[in-house]
C-alpha positions in Angstrom: -89.5 -59.0 37.8 -89.1 -55.6 39.3 -91.5 -52.7 38.6 -88.9 -50.7 36.6 -88.2 -53.7 34.4 -91.9 -54.3 33.9 -92.3 -50.6 32.8 -89.3 -50.9 30.4 -90.7 -54.1 28.8 -94.2 -52.5 28.4 -92.8 -49.3 26.9 -90.6 -51.4 24.5 -93.8 -53.3 23.2 -95.9 -50.3 22.8 -93.1 -48.0 21.2 -93.3 -47.6 17.4 -90.7 -49.3 15.3 -87.6 -47.1 14.6 -88.2 -47.5 10.9 -91.7 -45.9 11.3 -90.3 -43.0 13.4 -87.4 -42.5 11.1 -89.7 -42.3 8.0 -91.9 -39.8 9.8 -88.9 -37.7 10.7 -87.6 -37.7 7.2 -91.1 -36.6 5.9 -91.0 -33.7 8.5 -87.6 -32.6 7.7 -88.2 -32.7 4.0 -91.4 -30.6 4.6 -89.4 -28.2 6.5 -86.7 -28.0 3.8 -89.4 -27.2 1.3 -90.8 -24.6 3.4 -87.8 -22.6 4.3 -85.7 -20.4 2.0 -85.6 -16.9 0.5 -89.3 -17.3 0.0 -91.1 -18.8 3.0 -93.9 -21.1 2.1 -96.6 -21.8 4.9 -97.8 -25.4 5.4 -101.1 -24.8 3.9 -99.5 -23.2 0.8 -97.0 -26.2 0.7 -99.8 -28.8 0.8 -101.8 -26.8 -2.0 -98.6 -26.7 -4.2 -97.8 -30.3 -3.7 -101.5 -31.2 -4.6 -101.4 -29.1 -7.7 -98.1 -30.7 -8.9 -99.6 -34.2 -8.3 -102.5 -33.3 -10.5 -100.2 -31.8 -13.1 -101.8 -28.2 -12.7 -98.9 -26.0 -11.6 -99.8 -22.3 -11.5 -98.5 -19.5 -9.7 -94.9 -18.6 -8.1 -95.3 -20.9 -5.0 -96.0 -24.0 -7.3 -93.0 -23.2 -9.4 -90.6 -22.7 -6.3 -91.8 -25.9 -4.7 -91.7 -28.2 -7.8 -89.1 -26.7 -10.0 -86.5 -25.6 -7.3 -86.8 -27.0 -4.0 -88.3 -30.5 -4.4 -85.7 -31.7 -6.8 -83.0 -30.4 -4.5 -84.6 -32.0 -1.4 -85.2 -35.2 -3.1 -81.7 -35.5 -4.6 -80.2 -34.8 -1.1 -82.3 -37.5 0.4 -81.3 -40.0 -2.3 -77.6 -39.0 -2.1 -77.5 -39.3 1.5 -79.3 -42.9 1.5 -76.8 -43.9 -1.1 -73.8 -42.8 0.7 -75.0 -44.3 4.1 -76.0 -47.6 2.6 -72.7 -47.9 0.8 -70.8 -46.9 4.0 -72.8 -49.6 5.9 -71.9 -52.2 3.3 -68.2 -51.2 3.3 -68.1 -51.4 7.0 -69.7 -54.7 7.0 -67.3 -56.3 4.3 -64.2 -55.0 6.0 -65.5 -55.6 9.6 -64.5 -52.1 10.5 -66.8 -49.2 11.7 -64.3 -46.7 10.4 -64.7 -47.7 6.7 -66.5 -45.3 4.3 -67.8 -45.3 0.7 -64.6 -43.6 -0.5 -62.3 -46.2 0.8 -61.4 -47.7 -2.5 -60.9 -44.6 -4.5 -64.4 -43.6 -5.7 -64.2 -40.2 -4.6 -60.8 -39.6 -6.0 -61.7 -41.0 -9.3 -64.8 -39.0 -9.5 -63.0 -35.6 -8.6 -60.4 -36.4 -11.2 -62.9 -37.1 -13.9 -65.0 -33.9 -13.0 -61.7 -31.8 -13.0 -60.6 -33.1 -16.4 -63.9 -31.9 -17.9 -64.0 -28.7 -16.1 -60.5 -27.9 -17.3 -60.5 -29.2 -20.8 -64.1 -28.9 -21.9 -63.6 -25.7 -23.8 -60.8 -27.1 -25.9 -62.1 -30.7 -26.5 -65.5 -30.8 -27.7 -66.3 -34.4 -26.9 -65.4 -33.8 -23.1 -68.1 -31.0 -23.2 -70.6 -33.4 -24.6 -69.7 -36.0 -22.0 -70.4 -33.6 -19.2 -69.2 -33.5 -15.5 -71.8 -36.2 -14.0 -70.9 -38.9 -16.6 -67.3 -38.3 -16.4 -67.2 -38.4 -12.6 -69.4 -41.5 -12.5 -67.2 -43.4 -15.2 -63.9 -42.4 -13.5 -65.3 -43.3 -10.2 -66.0 -46.9 -11.4 -62.5 -47.1 -13.2 -60.7 -46.2 -10.0 -62.4 -48.8 -8.0 -61.8 -51.4 -10.8 -58.1 -50.5 -10.8 -58.0 -50.9 -7.1 -59.7 -54.3 -7.5 -57.3 -55.5 -10.1 -54.2 -54.4 -8.2 -55.5 -56.0 -4.8 -56.7 -59.3 -6.4 -54.7 -62.4 -5.4 -56.1 -65.2 -7.7 -59.7 -65.7 -6.8 -59.5 -63.7 -3.6 -59.7 -60.1 -2.6 -57.8 -59.7 0.7 -59.2 -56.9 2.7 -55.7 -55.4 3.6 -54.6 -55.4 0.0 -57.9 -53.7 -1.1 -57.3 -50.9 1.4 -53.6 -50.4 0.6 -54.5 -50.3 -3.1 -57.3 -47.8 -2.4 -55.0 -45.6 -0.5 -52.3 -45.6 -3.5 -54.8 -45.0 -6.2 -56.7 -42.5 -4.3 -53.6 -40.5 -3.5 -52.3 -40.7 -7.0 -55.7 -39.3 -8.4 -55.9 -36.8 -5.8 -52.4 -35.5 -6.7 -53.4 -35.5 -10.4 -56.5 -33.3 -9.5 -54.5 -30.9 -7.5 -52.0 -30.4 -10.4 -54.8 -29.9 -12.8 -56.2 -27.2 -10.5 -52.9 -25.6 -10.1 -52.3 -25.6 -13.9 -55.8 -23.9 -14.4 -56.1 -21.4 -11.7 -59.0 -19.6 -13.4 -61.1 -22.6 -13.0 -59.9 -23.7 -9.6 -62.8 -22.0 -7.7 -65.3 -24.0 -9.8 -63.5 -27.2 -9.3 -63.3 -26.8 -5.6 -66.9 -25.9 -5.4 -67.7 -29.3 -7.2 -65.4 -31.2 -5.1 -66.8 -29.9 -1.8 -70.4 -31.0 -3.0 -73.6 -29.1 -3.8 -77.1 -29.7 -4.7 -77.5 -26.2 -6.2 -77.9 -27.6 -9.7 -80.5 -30.3 -8.8 -83.2 -31.0 -11.4 -85.7 -33.7 -12.2 -83.5 -34.5 -15.3 -80.5 -35.2 -13.0 -82.6 -37.2 -10.6 -83.5 -40.1 -13.1 -80.1 -41.6 -13.7 -79.6 -41.7 -9.8 -82.7 -43.5 -9.2 -81.9 -46.0 -11.9 -78.4 -46.6 -10.7 -79.3 -46.6 -6.9 -82.4 -48.9 -7.0 -80.5 -52.2 -8.0 -77.6 -51.4 -5.9 -79.7 -50.8 -2.9 -81.8 -53.9 -3.5 -78.5 -56.0 -3.8 -77.1 -54.5 -0.5 -80.2 -55.1 1.4 -80.6 -58.6 0.1 -77.1 -59.6 1.5 -78.0 -58.5 5.2 -77.7 -62.1 6.4 -74.5 -62.6 4.6 -73.1 -59.6 6.1 -74.1 -60.6 9.6 -72.3 -64.0 9.1 -69.3 -62.3 7.7 -68.8 -60.5 11.1 -67.7 -63.7 12.4 -64.6 -63.8 10.2 -64.3 -65.0 6.5 -63.1 -68.6 7.5 -66.1 -69.0 9.9 -68.4 -67.6 7.2 -67.2 -70.0 4.6 -67.7 -73.0 7.1 -71.4 -71.9 7.5 -71.9 -72.0 3.7 -71.5 -68.3 2.7 -69.7 -67.9 -0.5 -67.2 -65.3 0.8 -65.6 -64.0 -2.2 -68.6 -63.7 -4.2 -70.5 -61.9 -1.5 -67.6 -59.6 -1.1 -67.3 -58.9 -4.7 -71.1 -58.3 -5.2 -71.3 -56.0 -2.1 -68.3 -54.0 -3.1 -69.7 -53.7 -6.7 -73.1 -52.6 -5.4 -71.6 -50.1 -2.9 -69.5 -48.7 -5.5 -72.3 -48.3 -8.0 -74.3 -46.5 -5.3 -71.4 -44.3 -4.3 -70.5 -43.4 -8.0 -74.0 -42.5 -8.8 -74.3 -40.1 -5.6 -70.9 -38.5 -6.3 -71.6 -38.1 -10.0 -74.5 -35.6 -9.3 -73.5 -34.0 -6.1 -69.8 -34.1 -5.7 -67.7 -35.4 -3.0 -69.6 -35.1 0.3 -67.7 -36.6 3.2 -68.6 -38.3 6.5 -72.2 -39.1 5.6 -71.2 -42.7 4.9 -69.5 -42.8 8.2 -71.7 -40.9 10.7 -75.2 -42.6 9.7 -74.3 -46.3 9.7 -72.2 -46.0 12.9 -75.0 -43.9 14.7 -77.6 -46.7 13.8 -75.1 -49.2 15.1 -74.8 -47.4 18.5 -78.4 -47.0 18.8 -80.0 -50.4 17.6 -77.0 -52.9 17.4 -75.0 -54.4 14.5 -77.7 -56.6 13.0 -77.6 -55.8 9.4 -81.4 -56.5 8.7 -82.2 -53.4 10.7 -78.8 -51.5 10.3 -79.0 -51.2 6.4 -82.5 -49.7 6.0 -82.1 -47.4 9.0 -78.7 -46.3 7.8 -80.2 -45.3 4.5 -83.1 -43.3 6.3 -80.7 -41.7 8.8 -78.3 -40.9 5.9 -81.1 -39.3 3.9 -82.3 -37.3 7.0 -78.8 -36.2 7.7 -78.2 -35.0 4.2 -81.5 -33.0 3.8 -80.7 -31.2 7.2 -77.1 -30.4 6.1 -78.4 -29.2 2.7 -80.9 -27.0 4.5 -78.3 -25.5 6.7 -76.0 -25.1 3.6 -78.4 -22.9 1.9 -79.9 -20.8 4.9 -77.1 -20.3 7.4 -75.5 -17.5 5.5 -78.2 -16.9 3.0 -78.4 -15.7 0.1 -74.9 -17.5 -0.2 -75.0 -21.3 -0.8 -72.3 -23.0 1.3 -70.9 -26.3 -0.1 -72.8 -29.0 1.7 -69.5 -31.0 2.2 -68.4 -28.3 4.5 -71.5 -28.8 6.7 -71.1 -32.6 6.8 -67.4 -32.2 7.7 -68.2 -29.8 10.6 -70.7 -32.3 12.0 -68.8 -35.5 11.1 -65.3 -34.3 12.2 -66.2 -34.3 15.7 -68.3 -37.4 15.4 -65.2 -39.2 13.9 -63.0 -38.0 16.7 -65.5 -39.4 19.3 -65.7 -42.5 17.5 -61.9 -43.0 17.5 -61.9 -42.1 21.3 -64.5 -44.8 21.9 -62.8 -47.5 20.1 -59.5 -46.7 21.8 -61.3 -46.9 25.2 
């Protein structure tokens, strides 16, 4: 064996696992996001504030800023990024297409329509006001995907092509309905557009709880299906011959990914490209094995989202740019590069 090859092998054995590096990077980025803002918090003051909060002894302005304003926002950004990336990786595995994303089956269009209905009619319909934007967005996202599934179903199977086509049709119809409501209620159009572009400006501990409750079982279900996803890459017929219950696995993964996507969109709005960029970046760096791809996609998605939100609230401070604009500015060029790579 040549000396260069020996050096490469030795470095490969001594290098820390990418999961460990990713966790450390996420912790550092979250600490940076907690420190940076209109009021800068020094590292020592940040550690002291975190310690005060863990002991339940909040006092002073810095403790309030860290625990009541920044920490819920940073944690929510990380959870939403992880949810969208994990869902994106699941969709890409089920459809065997790296260009699939969590919104492929109409979850984003459904959530946007539900949120728009509440924002437009809440003043005239009291029960819509009580329902609230997050719950309406969550329910309508699930209903949209359920409608796509019913339209695409062929007996006991869910053909991938039918699912995609049904998702395009249902999503386009709901987007058209949302646009009509915005045009009919122009005085509320700015608020609707702000929600549709995504933001963590209203993050709170109360809003975090339902995200965690919904995301945890969805994430566990997707992670548990890593081996089945690997086998599915051989094709549905080959996977069935190897003993994988293909239709059950597909339906279970689509349900779990939809649940994660709906939970994320309901609290943060429609944030694009995260579910496409993070999983494919991991795939390019470490291969397509889902036992490594899925957890790393969640970590990298969380890292990407925290950085995007940090940029959204600091680049043109004191204005708070919708985070979906930032992710689109990064994800758009990445998507074009991905298309170029696939064509080559």
